[in-house]
PAVO-191493 format. One line per 3 residues: number of its first residue (from 1); for each residue x, y, z of N, C-alpha, C. Coordinates in nm, 4 decimals. Layout:
N
NUM = X Y Z X Y Z X Y Z | ...
***
This chain:
260
1 = 2.6138 20.6181 -3.6639 2.7158 20.6449 -3.5624 2.6549 20.6277 -3.4240 | 2.7365 20.5793 -3.3314 2.6966 20.5805 -3.1913 2.8100 20.6422 -3.1111 | 2.7753 20.7066 -3.0019 2.8762 20.7718 -2.9190 2.8302 20.7708 -2.7738
4 = 2.9103 20.7093 -2.6872 2.8834 20.7109 -2.5443 3.0069 20.7644 -2.4727 | 2.9849 20.8368 -2.3650 3.0960 20.8933 -2.2872 3.0895 20.8377 -2.1464 | 3.1991 20.7749 -2.1027 3.2088 20.7172 -1.9690 3.3415 20.7575 -1.9059
7 = 3.3354 20.8241 -1.7921 3.4564 20.8629 -1.7192 3.5561 20.9361 -1.8075 | 3.5054 21.0257 -1.8889 3.5921 21.1089 -1.9712 3.6358 21.0474 -2.1022 | 3.5944 20.9240 -2.1304 3.6327 20.8561 -2.2542 3.5111 20.8451 -2.3458
10 = 3.5231 20.8995 -2.4658 3.4162 20.8882 -2.5652 3.4424 20.7656 -2.6522 | 3.3436 20.6774 -2.6588 3.3514 20.5554 -2.7389 3.2637 20.5771 -2.8629 | 3.3278 20.6103 -2.9747 3.2581 20.6447 -3.0985 3.2681 20.5263 -3.1943
13 = 3.1541 20.4836 -3.2480 3.1544 20.3665 -3.3357 3.0811 20.3946 -3.4666 | 3.1455 20.3604 -3.5769 3.0772 20.3569 -3.7050 2.9761 20.2433 -3.6957 | 2.8531 20.2689 -3.7343 2.7471 20.1740 -3.6987 2.6579 20.1376 -3.8175
16 = 2.7208 20.0828 -3.9209 2.6466 20.0205 -4.0317 2.7050 19.8799 -4.0521 | 2.6968 19.7943 -3.9523 2.7671 19.6658 -3.9600 2.7242 19.5786 -4.0770 | 2.5993 19.5917 -4.1195 2.5523 19.5106 -4.2327 2.6169 19.5529 -4.3639
19 = 2.6758 19.6739 -4.3654 2.7450 19.7266 -4.4836 2.8955 19.7375 -4.4592 | 2.9460 19.6663 -4.3595 3.0871 19.6775 -4.3194 3.1231 19.8233 -4.2930 | 3.0240 19.8987 -4.2402 3.0413 20.0388 -4.2042 3.0833 20.1252 -4.3229
22 = 3.0389 20.0879 -4.4431 3.0673 20.1690 -4.5614 3.0087 20.3087 -4.5425 | 3.0769 20.4077 -4.5977 3.0437 20.5481 -4.5727 2.9460 20.5989 -4.6784 | 2.8304 20.6440 -4.6330 2.7365 20.7118 -4.7208 2.7248 20.8580 -4.6780
25 = 2.6394 20.9318 -4.7436 2.6252 21.0745 -4.7129 2.5903 21.0967 -4.5663 | 2.4999 21.0154 -4.5136 2.4592 21.0326 -4.3736 2.5766 21.0106 -4.2790 | 2.6617 20.9105 -4.3087 2.7743 20.8860 -4.2197 2.8758 20.9990 -4.2263
28 = 2.8995 21.0532 -4.3466 2.9882 21.1697 -4.3567 2.9389 21.2802 -4.2624 | 2.8105 21.3083 -4.2690 2.7534 21.4154 -4.1875 2.7624 21.3826 -4.0383 | 2.7389 21.2563 -4.0041 2.7444 21.2159 -3.8634 2.8867 21.2215 -3.8090
31 = 2.9846 21.1861 -3.8898 3.1242 21.1955 -3.8468 3.1600 21.3395 -3.8106 | 3.1226 21.4320 -3.8971 3.1520 21.5732 -3.8718 3.0780 21.6220 -3.7480 | 2.9486 21.5915 -3.7393 2.8684 21.6394 -3.6263 2.9182 21.5822 -3.4942
34 = 2.9527 21.4537 -3.4932 3.0022 21.3918 -3.3702 3.1359 21.4519 -3.3297 | 3.2242 21.4696 -3.4263 3.3539 21.5301 -3.3962 3.3398 21.6712 -3.3423 | 3.2517 21.7502 -3.4031 3.2298 21.8881 -3.3559 3.1762 21.8884 -3.2132
37 = 3.0848 21.7967 -3.1848 3.0273 21.7910 -3.0500 3.1328 21.7552 -2.9455 | 3.2160 21.6574 -2.9764 3.3190 21.6161 -2.8816 3.4269 21.7228 -2.8665 | 3.4538 21.7919 -2.9737 3.5565 21.8971 -2.9719 3.5269 22.0034 -2.8672
40 = 3.3996 22.0317 -2.8465 3.3604 22.1380 -2.7533 3.3170 22.0849 -2.6169 | 3.3311 21.9541 -2.5961 3.2894 21.8936 -2.4688 3.4111 21.8805 -2.3771 | 3.4210 21.9685 -2.2811 3.5395 21.9710 -2.1937 3.5448 21.8521 -2.0991
43 = 3.4354 21.7776 -2.0857 3.4378 21.6603 -1.9982 3.5027 21.5396 -2.0671 | 3.5198 21.5469 -2.1980 3.5825 21.4377 -2.2740 3.7332 21.4577 -2.2754 | 3.8054 21.3556 -2.2343 3.9513 21.3658 -2.2259 4.0244 21.2766 -2.3250
46 = 3.9552 21.1804 -2.3824 4.0133 21.0938 -2.4855 3.8995 21.0319 -2.5645 | 3.9282 20.9959 -2.6902 3.8260 20.9439 -2.7813 3.8761 20.8143 -2.8442 | 3.7890 20.7150 -2.8496 3.8170 20.5902 -2.9209 3.7235 20.5831 -3.0406
49 = 3.7801 20.5589 -3.1575 3.7038 20.5526 -3.2818 3.7160 20.4114 -3.3384 | 3.6025 20.3426 -3.3546 3.6057 20.2034 -3.4001 3.4850 20.1751 -3.4881 | 3.4746 20.0507 -3.5348 3.3629 20.0100 -3.6182 3.2905 19.8913 -3.5586
52 = 3.1592 19.8917 -3.5686 3.0782 19.7787 -3.5231 3.0894 19.6625 -3.6221 | 3.0677 19.5416 -3.5723 3.0596 19.4265 -3.6618 3.1940 19.3714 -3.7034 | 3.2031 19.3289 -3.8302 3.3173 19.2511 -3.8771 3.4361 19.3340 -3.9226
55 = 3.4232 19.4656 -3.9287 3.5348 19.5456 -3.9755 3.5242 19.6901 -3.9323 | 3.6332 19.7625 -3.9506 3.6361 19.9049 -3.9161 3.5538 19.9841 -4.0168 | 3.5922 19.9772 -4.1450 3.5171 20.0493 -4.2477 3.5647 20.0040 -4.3851
58 = 3.4717 19.9621 -4.4693 3.5045 19.9107 -4.6025 3.5250 20.0204 -4.7055 | 3.5136 20.1472 -4.6651 3.5292 20.2570 -4.7599 3.3957 20.3146 -4.8015 | 3.3911 20.3713 -4.9210 3.2692 20.4359 -4.9678 3.1600 20.3339 -4.9975
61 = 3.0378 20.3718 -4.9662 2.9216 20.2908 -4.9997 2.9070 20.2856 -5.1521 | 2.8592 20.1725 -5.2030 2.8433 20.1577 -5.3475 2.7514 20.2646 -5.4066 | 2.6600 20.3166 -5.3264 2.5703 20.4205 -5.3768 2.6482 20.5453 -5.4178
64 = 2.7584 20.5715 -5.3481 2.8404 20.6877 -5.3809 2.9091 20.6672 -5.5157 | 2.9575 20.5443 -5.5409 3.0183 20.5158 -5.6707 2.9152 20.5262 -5.7824 | 2.7913 20.4875 -5.7526 2.6855 20.5024 -5.8513 2.6640 20.6479 -5.8890
67 = 2.6714 20.7355 -5.7892 2.6567 20.8786 -5.8159 2.7743 20.9299 -5.8988 | 2.8944 20.8758 -5.8710 3.0113 20.9158 -5.9506 2.9933 20.8766 -6.0966 | 2.9394 20.7564 -6.1179 2.9194 20.7082 -6.2548 2.8250 20.7985 -6.3325
70 = 2.7386 20.8681 -6.2605 2.6443 20.9600 -6.3237 2.6997 21.1016 -6.3326 | 2.8289 21.1168 -6.2924 2.8952 21.2456 -6.3072 2.8952 21.3335 -6.1839 | 2.8443 21.2842 -6.0719 2.8420 21.3654 -5.9493 2.9828 21.3878 -5.8989
73 = 3.0089 21.5076 -5.8490 3.1388 21.5430 -5.7944 3.1214 21.6020 -5.6543 | 3.2239 21.5887 -5.5683 3.2103 21.6446 -5.4327 3.1855 21.7948 -5.4367 | 3.0896 21.8397 -5.3608 3.0599 21.9828 -5.3545 3.1635 22.0525 -5.2681
76 = 3.2041 22.1706 -5.3108 3.2957 22.2508 -5.2295 3.2138 22.3305 -5.1282 | 3.2628 22.3345 -5.0050 3.1888 22.3972 -4.8963 3.2516 22.5313 -4.8604 | 3.1676 22.6204 -4.8136 3.2158 22.7499 -4.7661 3.2633 22.7337 -4.6215
79 = 3.3926 22.7335 -4.6014 3.4486 22.7165 -4.4676 3.5830 22.7860 -4.4601 | 3.6192 22.8290 -4.3408 3.7473 22.8969 -4.3229 3.8637 22.7976 -4.3110 | 3.8328 22.6714 -4.2821 3.9384 22.5730 -4.2643 3.9886 22.5184 -4.3962
82 = 4.0942 22.4358 -4.3922 4.1513 22.3806 -4.5158 4.0644 22.2751 -4.5815 | 3.9778 22.2068 -4.5055 3.8929 22.1004 -4.5596 3.7704 22.1626 -4.6262 | 3.7697 22.1629 -4.7592 3.6637 22.2294 -4.8348 3.5567 22.1335 -4.8857
85 = 3.5697 22.0051 -4.8545 3.4703 21.9059 -4.8947 3.4235 21.8316 -4.7703 | 3.3001 21.7861 -4.7728 3.2438 21.7159 -4.6575 3.3270 21.5928 -4.6229 | 3.3712 21.5183 -4.7238 3.4504 21.3979 -4.6991 3.5820 21.4317 -4.6297
88 = 3.6431 21.5445 -4.6666 3.7648 21.5884 -4.5986 3.7348 21.6276 -4.4544 | 3.6256 21.6958 -4.4347 3.5888 21.7382 -4.2999 3.5638 21.6180 -4.2096 | 3.5089 21.5095 -4.2657 3.4782 21.3898 -4.1866 3.6036 21.3260 -4.1278
91 = 3.7187 21.3517 -4.1893 3.8472 21.3029 -4.1374 3.9180 21.4120 -4.0583 | 3.9239 21.5304 -4.1175 4.0032 21.6389 -4.0578 3.9506 21.6804 -3.9209 | 3.8200 21.6649 -3.8979 3.7632 21.7054 -3.7697 3.8310 21.6346 -3.6536
94 = 3.8732 21.5077 -3.6737 3.9339 21.4325 -3.5635 4.0723 21.4850 -3.5300 | 4.1406 21.5448 -3.6277 4.2707 21.6055 -3.5984 4.2541 21.7375 -3.5241 | 4.1357 21.7986 -3.5365 4.1103 21.9271 -3.4711 4.0682 21.9120 -3.3259
97 = 4.0281 21.7919 -3.2862 3.9914 21.7715 -3.1464 4.1127 21.7976 -3.0570 | 4.0965 21.8739 -2.9488 4.2095 21.8917 -2.8571 4.2420 21.7649 -2.7796 | 4.1455 21.6733 -2.7715 4.1665 21.5469 -2.7015 4.2324 21.4453 -2.7949
100 = 4.3153 21.3559 -2.7400 4.3712 21.2485 -2.8226 4.2616 21.1567 -2.8765 | 4.2797 21.1130 -3.0010 4.1858 21.0224 -3.0675 4.2605 20.8939 -3.1025 | 4.2053 20.7808 -3.0609 4.2664 20.6508 -3.0843 4.1746 20.5699 -3.1748
103 = 4.2240 20.5274 -3.2902 4.1469 20.4413 -3.3784 4.1754 20.2958 -3.3446 | 4.0695 20.2168 -3.3320 4.0815 20.0728 -3.3080 4.0345 20.0023 -3.4350 | 4.1280 19.9387 -3.5049 4.0997 19.8865 -3.6386 4.1027 19.7343 -3.6387
106 = 3.9903 19.6749 -3.6787 3.9837 19.5303 -3.6989 3.9179 19.5049 -3.8331 | 3.9334 19.3848 -3.8856 3.8736 19.3542 -4.0144 3.9303 19.4437 -4.1225 | 3.8423 19.4968 -4.2077 3.8890 19.5782 -4.3199 3.8896 19.7266 -4.2848
109 = 3.9871 19.7962 -4.3424 3.9940 19.9417 -4.3363 4.0433 19.9868 -4.4734 | 3.9485 20.0054 -4.5639 3.9798 20.0303 -4.7038 3.9445 20.1726 -4.7450 | 4.0257 20.2298 -4.8317 3.9937 20.3575 -4.8936 3.9581 20.4650 -4.7934
112 = 3.8337 20.5142 -4.8028 3.7895 20.6175 -4.7098 3.7939 20.5724 -4.5658 | 3.7756 20.4425 -4.5419 3.7858 20.3906 -4.4059 3.9259 20.4065 -4.3500 | 4.0265 20.3788 -4.4336 4.1647 20.3984 -4.3899 4.1915 20.5459 -4.3634
115 = 4.1380 20.6324 -4.4483 4.1614 20.7754 -4.4282 4.0989 20.8244 -4.2973 | 3.9841 20.7691 -4.2604 3.9264 20.8036 -4.1303 4.0222 20.7646 -4.0186 | 4.0782 20.6446 -4.0276 4.1741 20.6001 -3.9257 4.2968 20.6905 -3.9224
118 = 4.3379 20.7424 -4.0385 4.4535 20.8308 -4.0444 4.4273 20.9634 -3.9740 | 4.2994 20.9964 -3.9528 4.2672 21.1185 -3.8804 4.2892 21.1075 -3.7309 | 4.3114 20.9860 -3.6822 4.3355 20.9646 -3.5387 4.4813 20.9917 -3.5048
121 = 4.5077 21.0148 -3.3775 4.6443 21.0370 -3.3306 4.7214 20.9062 -3.3181 | 4.6504 20.7998 -3.2839 4.7102 20.6686 -3.2593 4.6210 20.5646 -3.3251 | 4.6826 20.4624 -3.3870 4.6059 20.3559 -3.4516 4.6496 20.2206 -3.3958
124 = 4.5570 20.1506 -3.3303 4.5806 20.0157 -3.2820 4.5088 19.9200 -3.3764 | 4.5805 19.8189 -3.4262 4.5241 19.7324 -3.5299 4.5345 19.5861 -3.4900 | 4.4356 19.5091 -3.5308 4.4422 19.3644 -3.5132 4.5494 19.3095 -3.6073
127 = 4.6186 19.2027 -3.5689 4.7246 19.1488 -3.6552 4.6747 19.1071 -3.7919 | 4.5491 19.0586 -3.7994 4.4941 19.0142 -3.9267 4.4034 19.1194 -3.9918 | 4.4082 19.2425 -3.9426 4.3336 19.3501 -4.0085 4.3861 19.3660 -4.1509
130 = 4.3012 19.4212 -4.2391 4.3416 19.4417 -4.3781 4.3191 19.5886 -4.4135 | 4.4283 19.6544 -4.4516 4.4246 19.7976 -4.4785 4.4688 19.8220 -4.6227 | 4.4046 19.9191 -4.6868 4.4398 19.9483 -4.8260 4.4005 20.0904 -4.8632
133 = 4.4903 20.1549 -4.9382 4.4565 20.2813 -5.0056 4.3899 20.2393 -5.1365 | 4.2626 20.2105 -5.1315 4.1944 20.1346 -5.2362 4.1375 20.2202 -5.3498 | 4.1515 20.3512 -5.3396 4.0829 20.4386 -5.4355 4.1211 20.4097 -5.5810
136 = 4.2471 20.3687 -5.6054 4.2910 20.3463 -5.7427 4.2072 20.2390 -5.8122 | 4.1537 20.1450 -5.7338 4.0685 20.0403 -5.7914 3.9469 20.1010 -5.8604 | 3.9002 20.2146 -5.8111 3.7803 20.2785 -5.8642 3.8135 20.3961 -5.9560
139 = 3.9426 20.4078 -5.9914 3.9824 20.5114 -6.0852 3.9834 20.6511 -6.0281 | 4.0010 20.6632 -5.8981 4.0044 20.7939 -5.8330 4.1273 20.8024 -5.7422 | 4.1520 20.9212 -5.6915 4.2603 20.9428 -5.5950 4.2028 20.9557 -5.4552
142 = 4.2816 20.9293 -5.3520 4.2345 20.9571 -5.2156 4.1996 21.1053 -5.2039 | 4.0805 21.1349 -5.1502 4.0369 21.2749 -5.1437 3.9801 21.3116 -5.0079 | 4.0171 21.2323 -4.9064 3.9706 21.2607 -4.7704 4.0913 21.2925 -4.6819
145 = 4.1787 21.3788 -4.7323 4.3025 21.4265 -4.6670 4.4170 21.3264 -4.6754 | 4.3926 21.2057 -4.7300 4.4937 21.1004 -4.7268 4.6218 21.1332 -4.7997 | 4.6144 21.2056 -4.9135 4.7364 21.2343 -4.9891 4.8316 21.3246 -4.9118
148 = 4.7780 21.4011 -4.8180 4.8621 21.4924 -4.7403 4.9110 21.4296 -4.6106 | 4.8323 21.3387 -4.5544 4.8671 21.2779 -4.4256 4.9566 21.1556 -4.4425 | 4.9287 21.0747 -4.5433 4.9986 20.9471 -4.5588 5.1501 20.9627 -4.5740
151 = 5.2012 21.0536 -4.6581 5.3467 21.0654 -4.6706 5.4171 21.1017 -4.5396 | 5.3491 21.1768 -4.4554 5.4073 21.2148 -4.3267 5.4259 21.0934 -4.2364 | 5.3396 20.9940 -4.2515 5.3456 20.8756 -4.1665 5.4436 20.7715 -4.2198
154 = 5.4331 20.7395 -4.3470 5.5067 20.6246 -4.4013 5.6204 20.6648 -4.4941 | 5.6351 20.7924 -4.5245 5.7336 20.8373 -4.6219 5.6689 20.8502 -4.7593 | 5.7228 20.9396 -4.8385 5.6629 20.9698 -4.9682 5.6650 20.8490 -5.0625
157 = 5.7762 20.7732 -5.0621 5.7856 20.6615 -5.1565 5.6878 20.5499 -5.1217 | 5.6758 20.5151 -4.9929 5.5815 20.4107 -4.9521 5.4383 20.4570 -4.9764 | 5.4121 20.5849 -4.9484 5.2775 20.6388 -4.9737 5.2410 20.6250 -5.1213
160 = 5.3378 20.6504 -5.2095 5.3115 20.6378 -5.3529 5.2874 20.4920 -5.3912 | 5.3699 20.4019 -5.3392 5.3527 20.2603 -5.3716 5.2156 20.2100 -5.3289 | 5.1741 20.2437 -5.2074 5.0437 20.1993 -5.1581 4.9301 20.2617 -5.2384
163 = 4.9452 20.3875 -5.2751 4.8393 20.4585 -5.3472 4.8303 20.4139 -5.4925 | 4.9449 20.3919 -5.5569 4.9447 20.3533 -5.6987 4.8948 20.2102 -5.7199 | 4.9151 20.1232 -5.6209 4.8796 19.9820 -5.6382 4.7493 19.9437 -5.5707
166 = 4.7138 20.0112 -5.4612 4.5955 19.9739 -5.3841 4.6121 19.8400 -5.3137 | 4.7360 19.7941 -5.2975 4.7547 19.6618 -5.2380 4.7109 19.6600 -5.0914 | 4.6672 19.5445 -5.0477 4.6169 19.5259 -4.9116 4.7314 19.4813 -4.8227
169 = 4.7465 19.5457 -4.7065 4.8490 19.5072 -4.6102 4.7809 19.4593 -4.4825 | 4.8464 19.3691 -4.4128 4.7945 19.3181 -4.2858 4.8203 19.4195 -4.1754 | 4.7613 19.3945 -4.0596 4.7898 19.4789 -3.9447 4.9368 19.4753 -3.9088
172 = 4.9969 19.3574 -3.9171 5.1398 19.3426 -3.8859 5.2241 19.4290 -3.9797 | 5.1966 19.4212 -4.1106 5.2746 19.5006 -4.2055 5.2451 19.6491 -4.1892 | 5.1201 19.6831 -4.1557 5.0853 19.8240 -4.1359 5.1715 19.8866 -4.0266
175 = 5.1970 19.8109 -3.9201 5.2832 19.8613 -3.8130 5.4257 19.8749 -3.8634 | 5.4730 19.7761 -3.9384 5.6093 19.7818 -3.9918 5.6281 19.9021 -4.0836 | 5.5231 19.9374 -4.1573 5.5291 20.0516 -4.2489 5.5045 20.1847 -4.1792
178 = 5.4653 20.1800 -4.0510 5.4302 20.2973 -3.9709 5.2950 20.3554 -4.0125 | 5.2158 20.2727 -4.0782 5.0780 20.3095 -4.1095 4.9907 20.2974 -3.9849 | 5.0332 20.2142 -3.8921 4.9632 20.1946 -3.7650 5.0650 20.2012 -3.6522
181 = 5.0154 20.2199 -3.5314 5.1016 20.2401 -3.4151 5.1508 20.1087 -3.3569 | 5.0572 20.0184 -3.3297 5.0963 19.8873 -3.2784 4.9835 19.7870 -3.2988 | 5.0195 19.6594 -3.2918 4.9259 19.5495 -3.3074 4.8672 19.5123 -3.1725
184 = 4.7376 19.4871 -3.1702 4.6689 19.4393 -3.0507 4.5703 19.3304 -3.0917 | 4.5640 19.2222 -3.0146 4.4691 19.1152 -3.0451 4.3250 19.1650 -3.0381 | 4.2979 19.2540 -2.9442 4.1655 19.3149 -2.9313 4.1847 19.4665 -2.9346
187 = 4.1881 19.5254 -3.0541 4.2184 19.6679 -3.0649 4.1231 19.7580 -2.9867 | 3.9939 19.7228 -2.9854 3.8974 19.8089 -2.9172 3.9214 19.8096 -2.7669 | 3.9413 19.6921 -2.7081 3.9678 19.6845 -2.5639 4.0976 19.7568 -2.5296
190 = 4.1989 19.7387 -2.6135 4.3276 19.8047 -2.5886 4.3148 19.9557 -2.6031 | 4.2357 20.0004 -2.7015 4.2165 20.1440 -2.7212 4.1433 20.2065 -2.6032 | 4.0410 20.1373 -2.5517 3.9694 20.1881 -2.4348 4.0619 20.1963 -2.3134
193 = 4.1465 20.0952 -2.2948 4.2397 20.0964 -2.1814 4.3373 20.2125 -2.1941 | 4.3891 20.2352 -2.3147 4.4805 20.3472 -2.3368 4.4092 20.4800 -2.3159 | 4.2862 20.4899 -2.3641 4.2094 20.6133 -2.3474 4.1849 20.6426 -2.1995
196 = 4.1556 20.5388 -2.1224 4.1347 20.5591 -1.9779 4.2634 20.6066 -1.9112 | 4.3755 20.5519 -1.9538 4.5035 20.5964 -1.8977 4.5269 20.7439 -1.9289 | 4.5013 20.7824 -2.0530 4.5175 20.9221 -2.0920 4.4198 21.0111 -2.0158
199 = 4.2970 20.9632 -1.9979 4.1957 21.0416 -1.9275 4.2328 21.0656 -1.7819 | 4.3239 20.9863 -1.7287 4.3684 21.0036 -1.5913 4.4799 21.1038 -1.5745 | 4.5261 21.1602 -1.6845 4.6309 21.2622 -1.6801 4.5698 21.4018 -1.6831
202 = 4.6524 21.5023 -1.6518 4.6023 21.6396 -1.6552 4.5540 21.6744 -1.7956 | 4.4265 21.7081 -1.8121 4.3748 21.7329 -1.9467 4.4407 21.8505 -2.0174 | 4.4770 21.9562 -1.9417 4.5431 22.0694 -2.0063 4.6812 22.0297 -2.0586
205 = 4.7541 21.9489 -1.9818 4.8867 21.9054 -2.0260 4.8766 21.8147 -2.1486 | 4.7753 21.7291 -2.1506 4.7540 21.6426 -2.2669 4.7216 21.7267 -2.3896 | 4.6334 21.8236 -2.3749 4.5928 21.9060 -2.4884 4.7096 21.9874 -2.5433
208 = 4.7887 22.0467 -2.4529 4.9047 22.1236 -2.4989 5.0055 22.0327 -2.5679 | 5.0254 21.9129 -2.5133 5.1218 21.8203 -2.5734 5.0765 21.7797 -2.7139 | 4.9494 21.7502 -2.7311 4.8984 21.7152 -2.8638 4.9181 21.8308 -2.9609
211 = 4.8849 21.9504 -2.9158 4.8982 22.0677 -3.0036 5.0431 22.0873 -3.0466 | 5.1354 22.0755 -2.9537 5.2769 22.0960 -2.9851 5.3294 21.9872 -3.0783 | 5.2929 21.8623 -3.0523 5.3395 21.7531 -3.1374 5.2847 21.7658 -3.2796
214 = 5.1634 21.8172 -3.2919 5.1062 21.8363 -3.4251 5.1724 21.9519 -3.5005 | 5.2379 22.0425 -3.4282 5.3097 22.1519 -3.4930 5.4450 22.1065 -3.5476 | 5.5003 22.0008 -3.4929 5.6361 21.9571 -3.5270 5.6496 21.9306 -3.6761
217 = 5.7501 21.9901 -3.7381 5.7746 21.9734 -3.8801 5.6881 22.0595 -3.9682 | 5.5913 22.1300 -3.9091 5.5003 22.2129 -3.9876 5.5260 22.3619 -3.9659 | 5.6074 22.3918 -3.8650 5.6501 22.5294 -3.8403 5.8011 22.5282 -3.8208
220 = 5.8622 22.6454 -3.8185 6.0070 22.6530 -3.8022 6.0482 22.6071 -3.6630 | 6.1739 22.5684 -3.6485 6.2241 22.5250 -3.5188 6.2152 22.6391 -3.4171 | 6.2441 22.7611 -3.4606 6.2320 22.8763 -3.3702 6.0895 22.8879 -3.3169
223 = 5.9934 22.8787 -3.4063 5.8541 22.8916 -3.3648 5.8109 22.7734 -3.2785 | 5.8615 22.6546 -3.3113 5.8270 22.5364 -3.2324 5.8805 22.5446 -3.0907 | 6.0062 22.5850 -3.0783 6.0650 22.5993 -2.9443 5.9933 22.7068 -2.8638
226 = 5.9557 22.8158 -2.9303 5.8833 22.9227 -2.8616 5.7462 22.8755 -2.8158 | 5.6766 22.8012 -2.9021 5.5452 22.7487 -2.8650 5.5561 22.6562 -2.7446 | 5.6634 22.5778 -2.7385 5.6866 22.4877 -2.6261 5.7002 22.5652 -2.4953
229 = 5.7741 22.6759 -2.4993 5.7944 22.7550 -2.3782 5.6666 22.8292 -2.3361 | 5.5940 22.8797 -2.4333 5.4665 22.9457 -2.4012 5.3720 22.8469 -2.3344 | 5.3701 22.7234 -2.3863 5.2806 22.6223 -2.3314 5.3171 22.5872 -2.1880
232 = 5.4457 22.5631 -2.1612 5.4825 22.5208 -2.0256 5.4610 22.6334 -1.9252 | 5.4831 22.7571 -1.9686 5.4565 22.8700 -1.8776 5.3077 22.8818 -1.8476 | 5.2238 22.8409 -1.9438 5.0797 22.8484 -1.9206 5.0310 22.7376 -1.8272
235 = 5.1099 22.6300 -1.8131 5.0686 22.5161 -1.7312 5.1207 22.5235 -1.5879 | 5.2433 22.5722 -1.5706 5.3045 22.5707 -1.4376 5.2240 22.6562 -1.3396 | 5.1939 22.5986 -1.2263 5.1232 22.6694 -1.1207 4.9725 22.6661 -1.1314
238 = 4.9199 22.6031 -1.2356 4.7747 22.5918 -1.2475 4.7247 22.4844 -1.1510 | 4.5947 22.4878 -1.1173 4.5431 22.3890 -1.0210 4.5712 22.2444 -1.0608 | 4.5529 22.2108 -1.1879 4.5768 22.0719 -1.2282 4.7245 22.0352 -1.2236
241 = 4.8117 22.1302 -1.2533 4.9549 22.0997 -1.2458 4.9976 22.0814 -1.1006 | 4.9445 22.1631 -1.0111 4.9747 22.1479 -0.8686 4.9161 22.0173 -0.8140 | 4.7991 21.9786 -0.8658 4.7392 21.8520 -0.8250 4.8259 21.7342 -0.8703
244 = 4.8851 21.7432 -0.9894 4.9742 21.6369 -1.0372 5.0947 21.6215 -0.9446 | 5.1502 21.7338 -0.9020 5.2645 21.7289 -0.8109 5.2233 21.6686 -0.6770 | 5.1140 21.7186 -0.6204 5.0681 21.6703 -0.4894 5.0367 21.5213 -0.4931
247 = 4.9667 21.4775 -0.5952 4.9284 21.3364 -0.6048 5.0509 21.2465 -0.6141 | 5.1509 21.2893 -0.6886 5.2728 21.2099 -0.7004 5.3475 21.2032 -0.5682 | 5.3585 21.3169 -0.5002 5.4301 21.3196 -0.3726 5.3559 21.2407 -0.2656
250 = 5.2234 21.2443 -0.2704 5.1418 21.1746 -0.1708 5.1071 21.0317 -0.2118 | 5.1553 20.9905 -0.3303 5.1347 20.8536 -0.3815 4.9854 20.8168 -0.3852 | 4.9071 20.9046 -0.4468 4.7636 20.8807 -0.4622 4.7222 20.9108 -0.6050
253 = 4.6019 20.8698 -0.6394 4.5481 20.8980 -0.7731 4.5062 21.0439 -0.7812 | 4.5530 21.1166 -0.8817 4.5159 21.2579 -0.8905 4.3692 21.2765 -0.9298 | 4.3142 21.3877 -0.8903 4.1780 21.4246 -0.9285 4.1842 21.5560 -1.0022
256 = 4.1768 21.5469 -1.1359 4.1918 21.6653 -1.2194 4.0552 21.7249 -1.2561 | 4.0520 21.8571 -1.2650 3.9309 21.9276 -1.3074 3.9289 21.9350 -1.4582 | 3.8086 21.9329 -1.5163 3.7955 21.9483 -1.6604 3.8391 22.0884 -1.7018
259 = 3.8908 22.1035 -1.8238 3.9283 22.2370 -1.8720 3.8079 22.3319 -1.8727 | 3.8354 22.4580 -1.8559 3.7265 22.5579 -1.8576 3.6646 22.5639 -1.9958
***
């Protein structure tokens, strides 16, 4: 993994290009550690997640399948969160970041690689990218949060079709299926541009908006509406909210402070 932060934007890259960024034990651990570090870094306002080389991520490293053939099973971890396996944590951590996470997908995004992308808030894909819920090919089910996240994005029936067949879809079809957000010829450049735009907004307003949108459909309407009102009352009159008003009225670029 590599991670650089510039002007509030974290550029995180899976960095095993000779293996098409296939996920091994070390990468699982690095994904979690990097996500935890960014989660607590108040200077980071948006995150771009991409892969070095010819693809985003080809899925699990063959060494992991070798361990499965010998009977190895994912260890359950002692944690208070819902993700009880390291592989689940490697995806779920990105949903826990208060900052928006944008996945930039080119080349292949198979199996565990696709599930990593599903942990992002927004997915920008190359038109000729190839995405697949590939686990069925290896006689297993998606186990990196994908079975719970995928139906919410594409619908239960499409999620089942993709999971039962493991068929490969292009970036264009992924957008049509709502597996991805939009097509970009250069997903990484487009993701960085979007991240910079987000980083220029009030970070507290962005964080509250992400939190509220992630609650939608997962709590009652009464609770959702109440959370919305609590959030806006917490934002109105704060220094960054007043700066947003002043900058707009004065037709200048706002200068927002990082969250405490």
